[in-house]
VOGU-3710 file (C-alpha; in Angstrom, 3 decimals, decimal comma):
1> mqtqtlylii> -20,490/61,694/4,665  -19,443/63,884/7,591  -22,605/65,983/7,532  -24,861/62,913/7,295  -23,091/61,120/10,201  -23,535/64,133/12,467  -27,286/64,146/12,003  -27,612/60,370/12,537  -25,719/60,559/15,842  -28,024/63,310/17,093
11> itmeinkkps> -31,091/61,279/16,219  -29,692/58,160/17,958  -29,055/60,104/21,151  -32,661/61,275/21,203  -33,870/57,709/20,734  -31,725/56,416/23,622  -33,069/59,095/25,930  -36,635/57,911/25,335  -36,613/54,192/24,368  -40,397/53,877/24,761
21> fnsriwpilw> -41,495/56,799/22,601  -44,627/56,519/20,502  -44,197/54,745/17,181  -45,838/57,674/15,398  -42,515/59,540/15,730  -40,709/57,146/13,352  -42,119/58,649/10,122  -41,030/62,098/11,272  -37,485/60,855/12,042  -37,076/59,065/8,711
31> stilfisptg> -38,453/62,010/6,764  -35,994/64,242/8,608  -33,118/61,927/7,658  -34,224/61,814/4,037  -34,587/65,628/3,937  -31,181/66,291/5,493  -29,220/63,563/3,787  -29,083/65,173/0,329  -27,800/68,334/1,949  -24,749/66,420/3,066
41> twaqndsvkt> -24,259/65,111/-0,446  -24,501/68,650/-1,942  -21,954/69,908/0,554  -19,351/67,590/-0,953  -19,748/68,969/-4,474  -16,782/70,931/-5,727  -19,025/73,436/-7,581  -22,039/75,046/-5,896  -24,550/76,958/-7,972  -24,759/80,689/-7,282
51> pqneidfsin> -28,370/81,750/-6,577  -29,841/83,377/-9,678  -33,224/84,443/-8,311  -34,165/86,481/-5,256  -37,557/87,413/-3,808  -38,155/89,797/-0,905  -41,403/90,843/0,770  -41,386/93,621/3,337  -43,811/95,912/5,169  -43,410/99,613/5,893
61> llahgeacgg> -45,791/100,939/8,539  -45,861/104,648/9,369  -47,807/106,019/12,340  -47,679/109,807/12,191  -49,159/112,444/14,475  -49,216/116,240/14,367  -50,337/119,100/16,570  -50,061/122,670/15,325  -51,275/126,145/16,121  -51,370/128,905/13,519
71> glpkgaeenk> -50,072/128,686/10,003  -53,271/127,298/8,514  -54,577/128,886/5,293  -57,220/131,572/5,699  -60,705/130,048/5,438  -59,346/126,500/5,298  -62,121/123,918/5,262  -59,965/121,341/7,031  -58,388/122,148/10,368  -55,737/119,496/10,860
81> srfllgrmri> -54,371/121,077/13,998  -54,449/117,685/15,739  -54,605/114,379/13,927  -53,110/110,904/13,643  -52,373/109,319/10,303  -51,489/105,779/9,300  -49,687/104,649/6,171  -49,088/101,049/5,241  -46,899/99,938/2,359  -46,472/96,355/1,172
91> iadykrpglq> -43,275/95,985/-0,852  -42,404/93,122/-3,189  -39,083/92,695/-5,022  -37,924/90,120/-7,530  -34,371/90,031/-8,896  -32,442/87,882/-11,301  -29,474/88,721/-13,528  -30,682/91,297/-16,020  -34,160/91,819/-14,520  -35,697/93,480/-11,469
101> vhavtqnlai> -39,411/93,883/-10,693  -40,575/96,135/-7,854  -44,095/96,821/-6,550  -45,330/98,966/-3,634  -48,991/99,269/-2,681  -49,871/102,111/-0,331  -52,794/102,738/1,984  -53,111/106,163/3,634  -55,839/107,153/6,078  -56,511/109,489/8,998
111> wgmkgnqafd> -57,244/107,573/12,185  -61,000/107,328/12,667  -61,722/108,272/9,068  -64,294/106,173/7,249  -62,614/104,478/4,316  -59,217/105,447/2,952  -57,751/108,823/2,159  -55,713/107,082/-0,526  -55,187/103,496/-1,649  -53,077/103,083/-4,735
121> lyegwakiss> -50,039/101,609/-6,401  -47,232/103,873/-5,223  -44,600/102,067/-7,282  -44,788/99,314/-9,865  -41,983/98,870/-12,371  -39,732/96,465/-14,217  -36,089/97,136/-15,043  -34,039/95,312/-17,656  -30,271/95,755/-17,494  -27,254/94,516/-19,406
131> kngffaqvgr> -23,760/93,631/-18,248  -22,268/96,632/-20,054  -24,232/99,132/-17,946  -27,242/99,952/-20,157  -30,760/99,623/-18,749  -34,432/100,241/-19,543  -37,189/100,729/-16,972  -40,946/101,055/-17,355  -43,780/101,648/-14,864  -44,538/103,884/-11,891
141> valsydderi> -41,328/105,010/-10,192  -40,429/107,169/-7,169  -37,672/109,349/-8,608  -34,788/110,822/-6,621  -31,976/112,838/-8,185  -29,020/114,601/-6,586  -30,095/116,362/-3,372  -33,823/116,042/-4,329  -34,255/119,804/-4,757  -35,946/119,485/-8,177
151> igtndfataa> -36,896/115,798/-8,350  -37,442/113,876/-5,112  -39,829/111,586/-3,278  -41,005/114,228/-0,763  -41,675/111,296/1,561  -42,317/113,493/4,595  -45,612/114,455/2,920  -46,689/110,829/3,664  -48,398/110,262/0,289  -45,060/110,976/-1,461
161> lshdlirvgy> -44,404/111,408/-5,178  -44,085/108,936/-8,032  -44,161/109,160/-11,837  -45,437/106,939/-14,666  -42,548/106,697/-17,090  -40,133/104,988/-19,392  -36,503/105,471/-18,351  -33,434/104,382/-20,296  -29,809/105,011/-19,465  -26,247/103,952/-18,807
171> eghghqahai> -24,350/103,581/-15,520  -20,694/102,665/-15,346  -17,096/103,908/-15,004  -18,211/106,948/-12,976  -20,807/107,997/-15,553  -24,590/107,994/-15,083  -26,854/109,132/-17,923  -30,659/108,877/-17,715  -33,418/109,803/-20,176  -36,986/109,896/-18,808
181> fcynqndnni> -40,204/110,017/-20,845  -43,622/110,566/-19,225  -47,079/110,886/-20,770  -50,271/111,237/-18,699  -53,828/110,708/-19,892  -57,377/110,763/-18,562  -59,104/107,386/-18,538  -61,684/108,721/-20,993  -60,277/109,853/-24,330  -62,244/113,092/-24,817
191> ynntyyddga> -61,732/116,843/-25,177  -58,494/116,836/-27,126  -57,066/114,025/-24,941  -56,632/116,479/-22,073  -55,134/115,550/-18,766  -55,546/117,756/-15,701  -55,443/116,615/-12,090  -56,547/113,024/-11,557  -53,269/111,138/-11,869  -49,943/110,566/-10,152
201> qyyktmqtlw> -48,624/113,984/-11,299  -50,258/117,139/-12,647  -48,631/117,349/-16,046  -49,468/116,117/-19,511  -45,992/115,161/-20,633  -42,423/115,364/-19,346  -39,021/114,635/-20,833  -35,931/114,722/-18,609  -32,221/114,280/-19,276  -29,875/113,801/-16,309
211> yhydfpkfpl> -26,124/113,223/-16,367  -23,812/112,686/-13,397  -20,062/112,124/-13,246  -17,941/111,105/-10,249  -14,313/112,059/-10,746  -11,878/109,186/-10,136  -9,478/109,616/-7,197  -11,050/113,001/-6,403  -14,053/113,613/-4,094  -16,157/115,538/-6,612
221> gvsllfmnig> -19,461/114,757/-8,281  -21,160/116,916/-10,915  -24,706/116,653/-12,299  -26,520/118,320/-15,195  -30,315/118,362/-15,547  -32,720/119,346/-18,318  -36,531/119,031/-18,113  -39,254/119,837/-20,634  -42,700/119,787/-19,021  -46,008/120,079/-20,847
231> mqagkinpke> -48,921/121,457/-18,810  -52,531/121,691/-19,957  -53,941/125,177/-20,568  -57,204/126,616/-21,809  -60,808/125,491/-21,398  -61,650/121,838/-20,908  -65,184/121,871/-22,324  -65,739/122,808/-26,007  -69,276/123,946/-25,135  -68,055/126,880/-23,041
241> wdydtnpart> -68,424/130,311/-24,623  -64,725/131,171/-24,983  -63,451/127,721/-26,036  -62,833/128,925/-29,616  -60,437/131,629/-28,400  -58,931/129,606/-25,520  -59,131/125,899/-26,419  -57,467/123,122/-24,470  -53,805/122,774/-25,412  -50,385/121,898/-23,999
251> eyqqmfggyi> -47,879/124,615/-23,102  -44,274/123,809/-22,248  -41,826/125,047/-19,655  -38,162/124,126/-19,296  -35,892/123,620/-16,314  -32,114/123,344/-16,729  -29,136/123,613/-14,428  -26,645/121,665/-12,378  -25,563/120,372/-8,976  -22,052/119,967/-7,517
261> nyhpkhltle> -21,002/117,908/-4,505  -17,423/118,205/-3,227  -16,795/115,915/-0,245  -13,254/115,720/1,105  -12,742/114,262/4,572  -14,838/115,971/7,300  -16,390/118,432/4,812  -19,151/118,387/2,201  -19,796/121,375/-0,058  -22,945/121,430/-2,191
271> asyyrqtgkq> -24,048/124,011/-4,731  -26,804/124,175/-7,339  -28,159/126,561/-9,938  -31,299/126,196/-12,082  -33,254/128,338/-14,535  -36,885/128,115/-15,634  -38,149/129,288/-19,016  -41,114/128,636/-21,288  -44,784/129,092/-20,376  -46,718/128,900/-17,121
281> vaismnasdi> -50,382/128,074/-17,549  -53,705/128,478/-15,826  -56,673/126,442/-17,044  -58,927/129,465/-17,510  -56,329/131,971/-18,756  -53,712/132,361/-21,422  -50,155/131,235/-20,693  -47,518/133,624/-19,359  -43,790/133,642/-20,082  -41,498/132,315/-17,343
291> rawmasvkat> -38,107/133,794/-16,477  -37,120/132,425/-13,066  -34,008/131,074/-11,378  -32,614/129,751/-8,129  -29,193/129,246/-6,551  -28,044/127,525/-3,381  -24,913/126,679/-1,444  -24,486/124,474/1,626  -21,547/123,328/3,760  -21,617/120,343/6,117
301> itptdrygfi> -18,737/120,020/8,570  -18,214/116,738/10,449  -15,178/116,926/12,785  -16,029/113,411/14,009  -18,567/110,704/13,255  -20,545/111,778/16,336  -21,495/115,351/15,475  -21,455/118,001/12,756  -22,605/121,448/11,622  -24,400/122,874/8,590
311> vgydhlsgdd> -24,632/126,362/7,118  -26,139/127,499/3,837  -28,129/129,916/1,709  -30,972/129,500/-0,818  -32,250/132,164/-3,208  -35,414/131,533/-5,237  -36,490/134,340/-7,548  -39,884/136,008/-7,174  -42,394/138,101/-9,096  -41,303/141,707/-9,508
321> ympvpyggdi> -44,412/143,434/-8,202  -46,505/142,106/-5,329  -49,316/144,466/-4,271  -50,052/143,707/-0,612  -53,097/145,675/0,587  -54,342/145,464/4,166  -57,730/144,232/3,065  -58,354/142,443/-0,299  -56,350/139,919/-2,245  -52,749/139,781/-3,316
331> glirhdvikg> -51,622/139,978/-6,906  -54,273/142,255/-8,397  -51,843/143,226/-11,162  -51,655/140,933/-14,198  -48,118/139,536/-14,572  -47,046/139,274/-18,198  -43,830/137,523/-17,121  -43,720/135,030/-14,241  -40,466/135,349/-12,285  -41,386/133,224/-9,275
341> fsplygsrtk> -39,320/130,031/-9,241  -41,121/126,683/-8,748  -39,240/123,719/-7,216  -41,503/121,428/-9,292  -41,250/117,856/-7,952  -38,615/118,262/-5,257  -38,644/117,296/-1,566  -39,522/120,792/-0,417  -39,668/120,294/3,347  -36,022/119,242/3,193
351> fygildffye> -34,821/122,719/2,199  -37,076/125,638/3,118  -38,059/124,695/6,644  -40,090/121,647/7,566  -43,241/123,779/7,892  -42,672/124,992/4,317  -44,994/127,994/4,372  -43,826/128,996/0,919  -44,111/126,195/-1,651  -46,246/123,384/-0,236
361> sayingftpg> -48,938/126,013/0,397  -48,874/128,904/-2,075  -49,390/132,583/-1,390  -52,790/134,106/-2,042  -53,602/134,087/-5,800  -50,583/131,917/-6,569  -47,976/134,646/-7,068  -44,777/134,510/-5,061  -42,247/137,128/-3,938  -39,584/134,412/-3,967
371> lqnvfigafg> -37,565/133,353/-0,972  -34,223/133,892/0,709  -33,331/131,243/3,253  -30,235/131,581/5,455  -29,807/128,565/7,721  -27,382/127,205/10,279  -27,590/124,089/12,400  -25,956/121,249/14,290  -26,526/117,520/14,540  -25,069/114,662/16,519
381> dpvkklscsf> -25,436/111,328/18,291  -25,272/112,054/22,033  -25,862/108,408/22,942  -26,023/105,131/21,070  -29,062/104,835/18,754  -30,113/108,466/19,340  -29,605/111,268/16,773  -30,517/114,911/17,438  -30,570/118,065/15,292  -31,187/121,788/15,617
391> tyhylatata> -31,658/124,238/12,721  -32,307/127,986/12,559  -33,743/129,684/9,435  -33,807/133,374/8,607  -36,474/133,838/5,923  -37,062/136,814/3,639  -38,615/137,585/0,264  -36,381/137,732/-2,791  -38,089/140,807/-4,262  -39,038/144,143/-2,723
401> ltnlnrtlgh> -42,590/144,674/-1,446  -44,696/147,814/-1,372  -44,659/149,408/2,119  -43,208/146,259/3,727  -39,695/145,039/4,472  -38,499/141,728/3,101  -38,140/139,817/6,385  -40,710/137,028/6,684  -39,559/135,681/10,014  -37,315/133,335/11,958
411> sieigadyrf> -37,843/129,618/12,329  -36,282/127,075/14,686  -36,475/123,316/14,245  -35,590/120,649/16,809  -35,611/116,957/15,887  -34,573/113,577/17,249  -34,484/110,006/15,931  -34,234/106,907/18,115  -33,454/103,551/16,484  -34,918/100,750/18,577
421> skditlsvgy> -33,593/98,249/16,041  -32,621/98,166/12,370  -36,286/98,169/11,343  -37,967/100,298/14,060  -37,342/104,045/14,315  -39,144/106,794/16,225  -38,736/110,405/15,049  -40,023/113,478/16,879  -39,774/117,157/16,089  -40,905/120,642/17,003
431> tqmfgtetms> -40,897/123,819/14,892  -41,612/127,401/15,930  -42,111/130,204/13,413  -41,639/133,770/14,628  -43,303/135,601/11,766  -43,429/139,295/10,921  -46,086/141,654/9,643  -44,842/140,826/6,150  -45,634/137,150/6,716  -49,175/137,777/7,942
441> rlkqdesnkn> -49,936/140,252/5,160  -48,669/137,922/2,421  -50,630/134,987/3,800  -53,646/137,185/4,690  -53,839/135,603/8,130  -52,507/136,863/11,463  -52,050/133,299/12,732  -49,077/132,878/10,389  -47,047/135,263/12,521  -46,600/132,625/15,210
451> grwgwfslvi> -46,891/129,162/13,740  -45,901/126,204/15,908  -45,901/122,545/15,054  -45,023/119,332/16,866  -44,981/115,906/15,246  -43,861/112,307/15,615  -43,363/109,436/13,184  -43,009/105,787/14,122  -41,666/103,706/11,228  -41,676/99,891/11,392
461> sptvfstkw> -40,211/98,250/8,296  -39,443/94,525/8,724  -38,506/92,125/5,939  -41,213/89,462/6,189  -39,871/86,955/3,702  -36,679/86,589/1,700  -35,389/83,697/-0,346  -32,791/82,887/-2,999  -32,467/79,993/-5,369
//
């Protein structure tokens, strides 16, 4: 009765302060007593039920602005040298033992634009799990594996990446094993059930196996990855003249490799290696064999919690022969074997410079001389709530070019994040590219020699409603 008595005393004090209050207050007082009284009774129970259900609703608002000069593709129809963009996500989560349901709707639009640039279901999935570590998941999922070099959300691209899939796996005792199965289809079941470019991802089918192990009592994690990706090739329409010799079909390419993360105190060493094989397709041409690879190494040194340093190297293989005339197009020679590595569905701006001249926007005609990226940087928290970073990139092609040296240029990146509160963050950044003649010739545009880009992102992500029962 202690809890009940406390509330009755408080109510009596209020009554004594105002003995002539309106009689309409009495129903409110008695309803308050009746509402609170059972709470006191529950508090005396020896056993209290643990909440089994949880619901959360949150909002993620992104206001993003950019201003750039140079670095735009030659003949680009859209000049986004200055623009503001808004992205709103509404996030709903439901959890109970053995089940989780997650949904994220996303609206993306340029400020002042009529209508929406994109309005879709970014994520929508259900996950069933057992006490022994096995789980099954189905729906649209934003995938993130290891350092996100091959599979990541690429969230800086604002629209971000997600996949329609079934995922099954096991997680426990330091082991994580996932199997992913994707199949994409046009909404109309015609032309050999082909799927091209009107879905969440531009592939017909994908199967992925991922395994990760964290060593006990030793700061080492190791991952292995295998992907089999089916892309559509050939002609879409059976009525076209060469459909009989080049019909619509699915060609497959494979990605396999591994990632290592060694993280003793004050030091993190990361390394990865991947190979690509199989077939690379173009809708109007026959498939070509792929023989490509990439390797990377990165060290992060953190003497204290306030600051640190990074240094690393990336090597992505490129096509052997890249004709680069002063006038005309690039890649006039037919490549029987494709040796240019593709990062597939990774968070590309995280690795090859935030401007990412090389994989977000392809070279002319789609061929690539590969990339070498040597980088060094520093980061720290000079004052409370403020984080700053500086990174320098030396960029060069991986393969030799005719009558040109390999150096593409030098890039510097400056960034800062200020956390107003746990759910409000402002990020700003500036990048300057000091390109070479090689850069401008490969991109067929002199403006790429001196690209510059400033941007800001304001992220507001409050939890609007949360309850357990």
